[in-house]
N, C-alpha and C positions, 0 to 999 in steps of 0.2 A: 372901772377905769384901770389904766395901766399901773402896775406897781412901781414904786420908787425906792431909792436907796442904793447903797453900794453893792448889794447882793444881786442886782439885776442889770442886764444890758438889753439894748433895744435895737433891732434890725428893721430895715424896710421889708414890708411884705410884698413879694412879687406875684404877679398874676400869670403863672405858667405851669409847667409840668415839673414836679419834684423828680429829681434824677440822682441815683446812686451810681457813681462811675468808678470802675476799677481800671487802673493803669499799670501795665507791666511792660516796660520798654516800649516797643512799637505796638503792642496789643492793647487796645482800648475797648471796653465793653460798657455801654450805657444802659442802665435798667431803670424802670419805673419803681415806685415804692412797693409794688406788688410783684417785683422780680421779672417783669416782662422785658425782654431784650428789645430795645429801641435804638440800637447802635446805627442801623441803616437809616432811620428817620433823621438822625442828627449827625450824619457822617461828616458834615462840614466842621464839626468841633474836634474830630479825632486827631487831626494833624497837630493842632495846638496842644491838646492834652498829651500826646505822645512826646512832645518836646519839653515837658516839665523837667526841671533839674532834679530828678530822683530816679531810682531804679524801679520803684513801685509805689502806688498810693491808692487809697480808697477815699473818694470824695463824696460829699453830700451837698446838693445845691438845687437851684431852680433854673430851668431853661425857659427863656422868654424871647419874645420879639417886641421891640419898642415902637411906639407910634412917633409922629413927627415932633411931639413935645418931650420925647424921651421917657414916656411912661410905658410900663409893660402892658401889652394888649393881648388878651387871650384869644380874641377873634382873629387878630393878625397872625398869631402863632398857629392857629388851626389852618388858616389859609396857606401859610408857608409850608406846613407839613403836607397838605393836600396837593400843592403845586410842585412839591419836590424842590423848592428853592432853599436858599440858605438865609443868612441874616440873623441867625440865632445867637443869643448871648447866654452864657452860663454863669450865673451868679452863685459862687461857691461860699457856703457859710460854715462848713465843718470838715474836719480831716479825721478820718477814722483809723487809717493805717498809713504808715510811712516807712518805706524801705524795710519791710518785713516786721515792723514793730506795731503792736496793737495799742492804739492811743485812746481807746474808748473809755478806759477807766480814769483818764486824766480829767481835771476840771475843764469846763468849756473854755474858759479864758486862756488856758495854756494851749489847748488845741487850736484856738483861733490865732494865737501868736505864731505857732508853727506853720499854720496855713498861710498867713500873711507873708512870711519869709519865703515859702514855696512859690507863691504867686508874684513875688516882688519884681521879677524880670518880665512878667507878661505885659504885652503892649497895652497902653491905656485905652486904645480903641477896641480892645477885645480880641477875640470873642470870650476870653476868660476874665472874670472879674472877681475880686475879693469882696464879699458882702460885709462891708464895714458896719460898725455899730457905735452907739453912744451909751454911756453909762449914767446912772443917776435918775434925774427927774423924768419918769416915763410920761407923765401928763403933758409936759412941755414938748417932748419928742413927738408924741401922738398928735398934739395940736398942730405942730409945724408940718407933719406929714399930710394931714388932711387939708391944710391950706395950700399945699403944693399939688393937690389933686392926686395923691398917691393912694394905693389900695388900703394902706394901714401899716401897722407895725407888728413884729413878733417880739415879745418880751421873754427873756430866758434867764434862768439863774446862772450866775457866773461860775459857781462851784460844782455844778452838776456833771456827772459822767454822761456819756452818750446813751440815749435810748432809741432803739430802732422803731418802736411803735409810737402811739400817742403818749405824750408825757405831760403830767400835770405841771412840770417845771417850764413848759413852753406855753405862753399865753398868746393867742391870736386875737388882736384887737383891730377890727375893721372900721374904716371911715364911713362906709355905707353898709347896707345890708345885702348880703349875697350868700348863696350856698348852692349845693348840688340838689337836683331833683331827678326823679325817674320819669321818663316820658312814657305815658300810657296811651296816647292817642293824638289825634289831630282833627281840626275842623276844616272842611274844604273851603276854598275861596271862590268868590264869584268874579274875581278880577282876572282878566286875561294874562297868561304868563306867570301867575302866582299859584303854585300847587296847593297851598294851604293858607288859611288865615291866622290860625293860632295852634299852639301845642297844648295838650292837656297834661298836667303834671300830677305827680304823687310823691309821697315820702312816707317813711316809717315813723310812727309815733306810738309809744307804749307797745311796741312789738307788732303793730299792724300797719300794712300799707294802705294809705288812705288818699283820696282825691285832695289835691291842694290848689286847684285853680288853673287858670289859663295864662298864656303869655303870647302876645301877638306882634311884638316889635323886636328889633335888634338883629334881623336877618339880612345878610348880604345875598346877592343873586347866586353866588357860588354856594353859599350855605343852604339856600333853599333847595338847590338841585341835589346837593349831597344828602340832605335829610329826606327828600322825596324818594331817592333811590333806596335808602334804608327802610322806608315805610313798607315797601314791597316785600322786603326780606322778613320783616317781623309782624306782618299783618295778622290780625285775628278778628273773629266775628263779634265777640262780646267784651265788655269791659273787664279788665283784670282786677278791679277793686269794686266794692259793693256800693260805695256812697256817692257815685257820680250822679248829680241831679238829672231828673228825667228830661228837662229842657236841654241839657247838654247831650245826653245820650241820643236823642232823636236826630241830631245833626252831626254826629261824630263818627269817625273811623278809629278803631282801636288797634293797639300794638301790644305784643308781649313786653312785659316790664323789664327790659334789658338795657335800654339806652339811657345814658346819664347826661343831663344838661346842667351847665352852670348858669344860674339866673341871678341877675341884679334886680333888687326890688326895694320898694319904699317901706314895706311893713306888712303886717298881717291884719286881715279883717277879723271881726268877732267870731266868724265861723272857721277861722284857721286857714283862710285862703290867701294866696299871694296878692298883694296890692301893688299895682303899677309895676309889673315885672318886665324885664328886658332880657332877651336871650344873648348870652355871651359866647357860647360854644359847647360842643360835646366834650365830655370827659372820658376818654378812652382808657385812662389809667385807674379808674375806680369802678368796681363791680356794683351793679344796681342793688344787690342785697345788703350792701353796707350803708346805703343812703338813708339817713334819719334826720329828723329836725334837729338842727344845732341849738344847743342851749349854752348860754354864757356860763363860763366856769367861775366858781366862787373863789375869790382871793383867800378867804378864810380857810377853805379846804386845802389850798395850795401851801399855805404857810403853817398849817396845823402841826406838822411834824417838827418844825423848828420851834414852835411855841411850847410844845409839850415834851419834847425830847424823845418822843416815841418814834419808832420806825413807821414810815408811811411811804408806800411805793405805788405809783399810779393811782393815788387817791385811796388806797386800801390800807387800813391800819394793820400792821403785822405784829402779832404777839409771838413771843418765844422764837425770834428769828434764828437763834443759834441751836434750836432743837435739831438733832441729827436724824435725818430721814433714811439715809442709806449708810449704815455704820461702816461697812467695808471700804467705801470710797470717801468717807467723811463728808458726805453731801448734806449740808444743813438746809433748813427751810429758805434761808436767804440765798444760798448758792443755787438752789433749785429755781427760785424766782429769777435770779440773774440769768440762768440758762434760758428761761422762757422769754426774757426781754431780748436776749441775743437773737433768738430765732423767730421773733414775733412776725416779722415781715414775710417769712416763709410759711409760718403756721396758720396765721389768721385767715387767709383766703380759703382754707380747707375747713375751718370750724365755725366761723362767724355765721350766725343765723341758723345753724342746724341744732335741733334738739340734742341735748347732751345727757349722758349718764356718767357717773363718776365712780371710780374705785377709790374709796377713802380709807386711809391708814393713819389715823391721828397720832399714833405712837411710832410711826415709821414703817419701813419696808418689812413685810412678813409678820406684822404684829396686829392681830385683830382687825384685819381689813374687811370691808364690806362693800357691796355693789349698791349704788343708789341711783335710781332712775327718775324718781319723783321729787318735786320741790318740797322742802320742809317748811312748816310755819316759822316765820321769823327770819328767813334767809334774807340777806341784804338785797336792796333794789338793784344792785349792779348785775345780779342774775335776773335776766328777763324771763317772764313766765308765760307759758302758753297752755291752754287747756286742750287736751287731745282726747278724742273718743277712744275708749277701750272696749273689750268684749262685753264688759258689764259696767255701764256708766262711763265716766270720764275722770281724768285726773290732771294735775298740773305738772308740766315738764319745764325744764329750764333751757335757755340758750344764752349766748353772750354776744356782745356787739363789738368788743375791743379787747386789748390785752389786759385791761383792768379786770375783766372777768376771769381770765386765766390766773392772774395773781390772787384773786379772791378764792378761786378753787384750791390753790396751794395752801392759802391761809387756813382753809377748812380741812386740810389733810388729804387732798386729792393727789394721788400719785399716778392715776391713769385717767385720761379723758377719752370717752367713746362717743362716736357720732352716729346719728341716723343717716340713712341714705337719701334724705330729702331735707328741704329747708322749711323753716317754720311758717313761711308765708304760703307755701303750697305743700302741706304735709302729705297729702295723698298722691303727689306726683314725684316719684323717686328720680334722682338725677345722678346716682352714683352706684354702680354695681361692683361688688367686691367678692372675689374668690379667695378663700384662705387655704393654702396648701399646707396641711398640718401633718407632719410625719409621725409615724409610730416611734416609740423610744428605741434608740439604737440604730435607726435607719440613717445611712450616710447622707450628708447634706447635698452631695452631688446629685442624688436622686430628686431632691426638692428642686434644685436648679433646673434639671431636665424637665420636670413636671411643669414648672413655670413657663419655660420656653415653649413646651408643647401647647399649653393653654393659650399662650400668646398667638401661636400660629393658627390655632383653631378659630380664635376670635378674629384674626386678620382675614381668614377665608370668608368670614361673615361680614366683612367690611367694617370691623370695629377695631379701633386703635386702643391699646391698653398700656398700663404703666405698672411698674413693679415697686414694691415696698418691702424692705426687710423689717419684720415685725418687732424686733427687739426681743423675741422669744425663740421659737423653734422654726417657724416657717416663713413663707413669703406670701404677701398679698398681691394679687393681680387685680388692678382697679380699672374700671371702664367708665369714663365720664360720659353722661348722656343728656339729651334734651328732655325736658319735663313734658313728655307727650304720651306716657303710658301709665297704667295702673300698677298697684302693688302686686296684684294677682299675676299680671303679665310679666312683671319684673321677676318674681320668684319662679314662675313656671319656666321662663327662658333659662335662668341660671341653673335650675334643677336639671333641665333637659341636657344641658351641656355637661354638667358634672357626671350625670349618669351615663352619658355617651362615652366619656373618657373611661369610666369604670367598666363599661361593657366591652370596649375595645381592648383594654389592657387590664383584665381582672387581677393579674399577678402584681400589678403596680399601684392601682388606684382602687379606692372604695368611696362610695357616695352615701354612706350611712354612718351614723354616730356610734353604732355598736362597737365597743372596744374588742369584742371577741372576733369580729370580722376585720379588724384593722391591723392585725399582726403582720409586721413587715411591709406595710403598705402606707400610702399617703391618702389621707382623708381630704377629698376635694369638697371643702365645706362651702356649700351654697346657701346655707340657712341664714347667713347674715343679710340676705336680700329679701327677707320677709318683713312685713310691716311691724315696726316696733323693735326690731333687732338692731344691734349696733356693731360697730367695728372700731378698733383702736384708731385714734386720730393720728394723722401724720405729725411727726415731731413730738408726740406725747411720750413721756417716760413710761416705763413699765414698773409695776409695783413689786416685782420679784427682786431678789438679790442681784446686785451688779450695776444698778442705776443706768440700765440700757434704754435706748431711745428707738422708737419706731421711725424709720427714716426712708423717705423716697429715694430710689436709686435708678440709674439708667439701665437699659437692657445690656449695655456693654459691661457694666459693673456686675450684673447678675452672673455673667459667665465666669467672673473671677472671685465671686463671693465665697468666703470660707465658712461662714455661719450666718445666722439670721440676726446677729446683734453686733454689727461692726462699730457702732457709735455709743459711747457713754456720755453722761452729762459733762464729765471733766474734759473730754476731748471734742466737744461740740464745735470748736472753732473750725474743724474740718468741713462742717456743713456750710460755712460761709465762703469756701473757696471754689473756684471753678464754675462751670456752666450749670444752669438749672437742670437737674436730672429729669424733671417733668416739664421741660420746655414745650409749650403749646397746649398743655393740659387745660388751662382755663378757657381757651378759645373753642375747644371741641364741644359741639352740641350734637352728638350722634344719636341716631334713631335705631332702636332695636329692630332687627329684621324679623318681625313677628310672623311674616308669611313664609320665612325660610326655616327649614329644619336644620338645627345644629349638626355639624358633621365633623 
């Protein structure tokens, strides 16, 4: 049930797309929670946003379309986006920055007061609305919301600072049951003009993608056509999960597990299948790998920190929060966690669901650090575990599902997070190729920049778009996002061929071997991170060495101006929140290795 008391406020839950909007004069940028630029989709809102009485602002809210009763309607929102129409309403519930001032450390109630003043002159008819709230009796607020046929309420602690990721201080209480599912297939229809009779659903539970039932209602004619067109794009011959009943398999067509649907339903069967489900729409703002069965949050866990007086962040108990991890910069465990909370929306899409290895330094930077790739007995359940085959037998590895996992890693002394090139649901299918341009000591960084640009050009000639990352150490990573359509052997072979070709063409500049004797005055084009079981530093992870530097994605325009491989420290991480996404388009790319072409 919803919490009550003076420490909580309660807002209406809207059924739309979460949107973070930056306003700077006439310039307005609207992004999803995963930093995808959707300004063009919601261009009808930009005029009103640019007329706000401020020089600049960063807003958090929900974009919706309302039905005839004034209720937010996700299906109508999808239709409006597809048709290119307007009619969007932006219900704004938080203010993160105002006129150059960062407000995220202020209590929620103070941020909302400032937001209300900012929106005071907005027309009542919209399209900008202040998402008001009620304080006190959450049970009564929730009951009234359900009587009015609303989606539900969001309960928030009034004193909390802003959290960019999931926060235990935000409670989502729904009037009905609904959540996101991954679409894994469809059943043909025998009715004329209807391309399918039902969708086959799946979700992750205990780290595994499993079959979760069918849904055959809730589709508009336009929705049927849009889905049918997508089926052709993602068609596959076999089921992407193992537990689909044979009776379903015989009459089903299957899809790659990439599409996400929002489903309203009455409950779960004993077998864990959806009961009486209805399709509400596709969720283009959420990646399929993040979709897991939602579990109700325990109020006791949320209030534990207040009751015991101990630090608890994202549900993780933090011991020794003032322990200094980077002495030169006075970065404590608490400050490091605050950094990760800031960059959570940027970082999580790159690490969620990937097997992880950790560089743990329990006493801080440079003190008795060690590399850990296997799960240890007794690790908290917040670290999801997956058993992976090795050369001899198998062992348990870890992966995380949300920002709480990163917080838990810091609590355990992790100063670096390293990721596999594949996700835990398809460990044998790599989807990320990385080349590490590692210069010899004393080599000018300009040579590294040139090497990264040359590698980019070679990849471009092969039809592969690539992205650059300053590693926080000495070199640059060149990263290639890929579709999960090839093996680890093919992955490594391609990367090695390209690295050796660079070394053969310019032996005075590059080397493709780890031998230090042969690396003098050269750049090691490290392709070895592309073999099964190898890892690379995660985007936005800190480095364990002195300086509290961060591995940071950068644009190719920035590469040309880069002075070294560590432009960002933990203490100046606010720079990461400014400007356009340097890896814009990365998440959408599903490139295929040109295995029939020889790198050149």
